[in-house]
Structure formats: structure tokens, C-alpha cells
C-alpha angles and dihedrals in degrees: 000000000000090000092050092049092048093050091049091052090047092053093048092049091046090058090047091051092053092050091047092050091051091053103048106008090224112139142110137220125211129196103207140199129184142132132260137191126261121214110285130212119276106263089224089070092066116100096017098110092288107117091158090061099039092082097022115126128168112234122242115266133221118265120200125188156144129242124196114192125184124201119238091180138328093296108032133062131179120197152158129240134197124187135178135202140170107223138167133238118214127227121186115211129193116220122221120258145083095283122060107256128169141190134176141223129210116215119198121240138189107222126192125194119193139157148097135325125203114190130188115196110210104238101202091051098039093048090208097286099323093107128065087221118081113183119186145170121240136211112184131179131167151125136275122215119189128193112201141168127238130188150158123281127214116197119189114169106303093343119101124184125181125198114199125219127206113296121259138191119251124220111283118257128213123228135174141173147155133223148128137283142177135208121204115196121207089186135009090278111018128068149124131257144194130199137186120193131181123200146093108312138170119291093019095295115156102180131040131185130196134186135171147104126323127198119190118202 
């Protein structure tokens, strides 16, 4: 129900954004890059005869995206974001034998992040367009959809084989956070930006950063 309500609000706001853009032509696009967490091992697996997993940690993965933000007035923007990553899911497998031995398998995923941006441009720092610097506060909330593969495993001694089945979509997850950002414009329209957001994000991530190119229409 929460997912359905969120998607309904997103559709309504999207229509409003389009109408607003047609009226005053004031909006910006951002090509974004950041990093996100992959799924990590279950902490309960540590110290159970699994030295290879005790210090195992999946590296962060690249996250590419597009933001579209529409101005309500000189201080407030509403927008949509869409991001994409290729992640891995972790499976822990116990090998046959008298002693407890374990291994793991990483299964590729296609992970989509999408939702709403709410930006507040700080007036006394922005100087209403007179400065190249444009600092702002951010409230962001959205959903994560992940397409992953499952399969059957065959363990014979030290040999492990995995047969994949057709990919399927997992249940959507909700995430939200707030933070700060800054645009720096080289020209009236083109610039770069950086953002740092804290919150509750997918795969137990508590801070996200983004950087990239911004174009203001």
C-alpha cells in the first residue's frame, strides 16, 4: 500500500512539474554519479568457522542517474530523480565434510532508485542569482526496485555449481534522507554540483554522496 501511494503521488507531481515547466521554463537537469552499498554478509556468520567471510565486505558500486528539478519560486524546487546500478547479492554455502567449511556466491542484480527531491536554496548565500555559488538543503525520498537472479546449487565435496533461473523483481524498498548540496556555475546555465545526504538507505547505507554536471534552463 505504501508503494502504491508513493507511486500515485509521484505521478501527480510529475504532471504538475510538466505544467509548471511549460509556464515559466524554469528548471534544471543534473547528470549524477555516486556510490551505493551492495548486500553485505550476515553478521551471524562471523566466527562460525568461516574465516574467509569474517572480513569479507562487498565494495561499493557506481550509481549513475538523472535529476530533473523544477522551480516553484526563487528559493524552492521540486524534482524527480532516477538512478541505476549493477550490484551483487550474496549467498553463503556450506561445503560437505566433517569440518564446517563455507564459501559464497555473488549473484548480479539490476537496481533502480527513483523518487522525489525537495530543494531549498539559501537566499542570503545565493543572492538571487548574483553568485556563481548556489548552496541548498535537500529532502529526498523514494523507492528501490531490484531485479535479481536465483537458482539451484549443487555441492559435491569442494565442487560447487550454480544453475541460474530467469530473473525476477524483488519487493520495492523505501528510503529517505536529508542533506546539503552546492551548485557552482561556470556560465549562466552550465555548472557542476556536489551533494551529501544522510538517512536510511538501501542495503544499510546511512550516507550518500552525489556529484556531476548541472544545466539550468
